[in-house]
C-alpha positions as CSV (number, residue, x, y, z in Angstrom):
1,M,-2.0,-15.4,64.1
2,N,-2.9,-17.2,60.9
3,R,-6.6,-17.2,59.8
4,T,-6.2,-20.9,59.0
5,I,-5.2,-23.9,61.2
6,K,-3.4,-26.4,59.0
7,T,-1.3,-28.3,61.5
8,Q,-1.6,-29.8,65.0
9,A,1.1,-27.3,66.1
10,Q,-1.0,-24.4,64.9
11,L,-4.1,-25.7,66.7
12,Q,-2.0,-25.9,69.8
13,Q,-0.9,-22.3,69.4
14,H,-4.6,-21.2,68.9
15,I,-5.7,-23.1,72.0
16,E,-3.0,-21.5,74.1
17,A,-4.0,-18.0,72.7
18,L,-7.6,-18.8,73.5
19,I,-6.7,-19.6,77.1
20,T,-5.0,-16.2,77.5
21,I,-8.3,-14.5,76.7
22,E,-10.6,-17.0,78.5
23,P,-8.6,-18.8,81.2
24,Q,-11.5,-21.0,82.1
25,F,-10.7,-23.1,79.0
26,A,-7.6,-24.3,80.9
27,T,-10.0,-26.4,83.1
28,I,-11.1,-28.6,80.1
29,Y,-7.8,-28.6,78.2
30,R,-5.6,-31.7,78.7
31,P,-2.2,-31.1,77.2
32,A,-1.3,-34.8,77.4
33,N,-4.4,-35.6,75.2
34,P,-5.2,-32.5,73.1
35,P,-7.9,-32.3,70.5
36,T,-6.9,-33.8,67.2
37,L,-7.0,-31.6,64.1
38,R,-9.6,-32.7,61.7
39,V,-8.9,-32.3,58.0
40,R,-11.3,-32.9,55.2
41,E,-10.9,-32.5,51.5
42,Q,-12.2,-29.4,49.7
43,G,-14.7,-29.2,46.8
44,F,-17.8,-30.7,45.3
45,R,-17.0,-34.3,46.3
46,Q,-16.8,-33.4,50.1
47,L,-20.0,-31.4,50.1
48,C,-21.7,-34.1,48.1
49,Q,-20.8,-36.6,50.8
50,T,-21.9,-34.3,53.5
51,I,-25.3,-33.8,51.9
52,I,-25.8,-37.5,51.5
53,S,-25.0,-38.2,55.2
54,Q,-27.6,-35.7,56.5
55,Q,-30.1,-37.4,58.8
56,L,-28.7,-40.9,58.0
57,S,-26.8,-43.4,60.1
58,V,-23.1,-43.6,59.4
59,A,-23.5,-47.1,58.0
60,V,-26.3,-46.2,55.6
61,A,-24.6,-43.0,54.5
62,D,-21.3,-44.8,53.9
63,S,-23.1,-47.5,51.8
64,I,-24.8,-44.9,49.6
65,W,-21.6,-42.9,49.2
66,Q,-19.7,-46.0,48.1
67,K,-22.3,-46.6,45.4
68,I,-21.9,-43.0,44.3
69,V,-18.2,-43.5,44.1
70,D,-18.4,-46.8,42.3
71,H,-20.7,-45.2,39.7
72,R,-18.3,-42.3,39.3
73,L,-20.8,-39.7,40.2
74,T,-18.6,-37.5,42.3
75,N,-18.4,-34.5,40.0
76,E,-20.9,-31.9,38.9
77,K,-21.3,-33.1,35.3
78,A,-22.0,-36.7,36.3
79,I,-24.7,-35.6,38.8
80,L,-26.4,-33.2,36.4
81,S,-26.5,-35.7,33.6
82,S,-27.8,-38.6,35.7
83,E,-31.6,-39.3,35.7
84,D,-33.4,-39.2,39.0
85,K,-34.4,-42.8,38.6
86,A,-30.8,-44.0,38.4
87,L,-29.9,-41.9,41.5
88,R,-32.9,-43.3,43.3
89,A,-31.7,-46.8,42.6
90,L,-28.5,-46.0,44.5
91,G,-30.5,-45.2,47.6
92,L,-30.8,-41.4,47.3
93,S,-34.1,-39.9,48.3
94,K,-35.9,-37.4,46.0
95,Q,-34.9,-34.6,48.4
96,K,-31.2,-35.6,48.4
97,I,-31.3,-35.8,44.6
98,R,-32.7,-32.3,44.5
99,Y,-30.0,-31.1,46.9
100,L,-27.1,-32.7,44.9
101,K,-28.4,-31.3,41.7
102,S,-28.7,-27.8,43.3
103,L,-25.1,-28.1,44.5
104,A,-23.9,-29.3,41.0
105,G,-25.9,-26.6,39.3
106,H,-24.3,-23.7,41.3
107,H,-20.9,-24.5,39.7
108,I,-19.1,-23.2,42.8
109,D,-15.5,-22.1,42.3
110,Y,-14.1,-24.0,45.2
111,Q,-10.5,-22.8,44.8
112,H,-11.8,-19.2,45.0
113,L,-13.5,-19.9,48.3
114,N,-10.0,-20.1,49.9
115,E,-9.6,-16.3,49.1
116,L,-13.0,-15.2,50.6
117,P,-13.8,-14.1,54.1
118,D,-15.7,-16.6,56.3
119,E,-19.1,-15.0,55.9
120,K,-18.8,-14.7,52.1
121,V,-18.0,-18.4,52.0
122,I,-21.0,-19.2,54.2
123,D,-23.2,-17.0,52.0
124,Q,-22.2,-18.7,48.8
125,L,-22.6,-22.2,50.2
126,T,-26.0,-21.6,51.8
127,R,-27.4,-20.5,48.5
128,V,-27.4,-24.2,47.6
129,T,-30.6,-26.0,48.4
130,G,-29.8,-28.4,51.2
131,I,-26.9,-26.6,52.6
132,G,-27.6,-24.7,55.8
133,R,-25.4,-22.6,58.0
134,W,-24.2,-25.5,60.1
135,T,-23.0,-27.4,57.0
136,A,-21.3,-24.3,55.6
137,E,-19.5,-23.6,58.9
138,I,-18.3,-27.2,59.2
139,Y,-16.9,-26.9,55.7
140,C,-15.1,-23.7,56.6
141,L,-13.7,-25.3,59.7
142,F,-12.6,-28.7,58.5
143,S,-12.1,-28.3,54.7
144,L,-10.9,-24.7,54.5
145,K,-9.3,-25.0,58.0
146,R,-10.5,-21.5,59.1
147,S,-9.4,-20.4,62.5
148,D,-12.4,-18.4,63.8
149,I,-15.4,-20.6,63.1
150,F,-18.0,-21.7,65.6
151,A,-21.0,-23.9,64.6
152,A,-23.4,-22.4,67.1
153,N,-26.2,-24.8,66.1
154,D,-24.2,-27.9,66.7
155,L,-25.9,-30.0,69.4
156,A,-22.6,-31.4,70.9
157,L,-21.2,-27.9,71.2
158,Q,-24.3,-26.7,72.9
159,I,-24.3,-29.5,75.4
160,A,-20.6,-29.0,76.1
161,T,-21.0,-25.3,76.5
162,Q,-23.8,-25.8,79.0
163,D,-21.6,-28.0,81.1
164,F,-18.5,-25.9,80.7
165,L,-20.2,-22.7,81.8
166,K,-22.5,-24.4,84.3
167,L,-25.6,-22.9,82.5
168,G,-29.1,-23.8,83.7
169,K,-30.2,-25.0,80.3
170,R,-28.8,-25.9,77.0
171,P,-28.1,-22.6,75.1
172,G,-29.7,-22.1,71.7
173,E,-28.0,-20.9,68.6
174,A,-28.4,-17.1,69.3
175,T,-27.1,-17.5,72.8
176,M,-24.2,-19.6,71.6
177,R,-23.2,-17.0,69.1
178,R,-23.2,-14.3,71.8
179,I,-21.1,-16.5,74.1
180,A,-18.6,-17.4,71.3
181,A,-18.2,-13.8,70.3
182,Q,-16.0,-13.4,73.4
183,W,-13.6,-16.0,72.0
184,H,-12.9,-14.2,68.8
185,P,-10.5,-14.7,66.9
186,Y,-10.0,-18.2,68.3
187,R,-13.4,-19.7,68.0
188,S,-12.2,-22.7,66.0
189,A,-10.0,-23.6,68.9
190,A,-12.9,-23.2,71.3
191,A,-15.0,-25.5,69.2
192,Y,-12.2,-28.2,69.2
193,L,-11.9,-28.0,73.0
194,L,-15.7,-28.1,73.5
195,W,-16.0,-31.1,71.2
196,S,-13.3,-32.8,73.2
197,H,-15.2,-31.9,76.4
198,Y,-18.4,-33.3,75.0
199,A,-16.6,-36.6,74.5
200,M,-15.6,-36.5,78.2
201,I,-19.2,-35.8,79.2
202,K,-20.4,-38.8,77.3
203,Q,-17.7,-41.0,79.0
204,R,-18.9,-39.8,82.4
205,Q,-22.4,-40.9,81.4
206,G,-21.1,-44.2,80.2
207,I,-21.9,-43.4,76.5
208,V,-19.3,-44.3,73.9
209,T,-19.0,-41.7,71.2
């Protein structure tokens, strides 16, 4: 099985393989309405947008990002050469400016990340101020399309896992990693199914996601 999931058909294959090692996933898998493969671009621009969106509403993050794009500040050189005052005027906080300049200053070889094992990628990305393990794992999953990634600190995954496994309380990150280890090497497929299950939970509660 490939270590990347680049097509909807490949995601389907990984889901089916996951169900063979953990049949309980069949209870939350709906073949007529399967999880949709999420694909994001790779590189500085994507991580820049991710950092900007941290702890902001979608509307506010989108507004700031559009200003960044309009001012052609989506590359390392442009960010590093911009004065903090100018970036602040676009809506960025001092903290976010520090994060973006840290990202730009690391001069990551994004193409080379495709050749590295998952943990090496995560290690490189988390050296950047403002990028934690969750952000690095999400980049691995959606931008690098890795097939065995599970963002254990993701709140939606924790809520979905609690419901899926009928746990007494929401599992923390360490517990989530122990649970997900059983789903290797199809943890990305597990994440997709659990995110889909989370959406169903919210629908049951009358919450639109």
